[in-house]
N, C-alpha and C positions, 0 to 999 in steps of 0.2 A: 262799386265802380272804382277803377283805378284813377289815381290823381293825374297821371299823364294823359289820359283820354278825355279829360274835362276841357271844355272850351274856356276861354278867359271869362266869358260872361257867366258861365256856371260856377267857376271858381269864385268870382266876385259875389254872386248870390249866396254861395255856400258860406263864405266868410261872413257876410252880413247876417245870415241866419245864426251862425255860431255866436257872433257878438250879441245878437238880440237875446239868444237863449241864456248866455252868461249874465246879461243885464237883468233878465227876468228872475234868474235864480238869486241874484243879490237882493232884488226887491222883495222876493218872497221871504228870504231870511230876515230882512229888516222888518217886514210886517209881522212875522212870527214873533220876533223879539218884542215889538211894541205891544202886540196882543197879549203875550204872556205877562208883560209888566202891568198892563191894565188889569188883567185878572188878579194878579197878586195884590194890587192896590184896592180892590173892592172889599168893602166891609161885609163880612158874612151876615151880619145882623140886618143888612139892607135887603138881602135876597129873601123875598117872601112869596115865592111861587108855589110852595107846598103848604098845605094846611096840616098842622100837627094836632091830631086828636088823641088824647090820652085815654086808652081803653082800660077800664077798671075790671079786673078779673075777680071772679068769685074764688073762694078757697078751693073748691073742687076743680075749677078750670086751671088754677095755678098748679095744683098737685099733678094734674094730667099733663100739663106743659113740662113740668120738671121731670116727670117720669117718661116723657116722650110718647105718651099714649094718644096724642092728638090724631 
């Protein structure tokens, strides 16, 4: 749509929409920065959602793994 065909009401709504979009973009950037800072401050030792199971291989299985025969 051309700007000269817009009514004053539509121009006002379009301006309000653009201002709200800019405000939302600023808020999103702020939240992204806060979230990344929180992630950086987390101690990796505190994250315990995976169970580490040490698998002990036999000599034969280790040889096959090294040679790529699996």
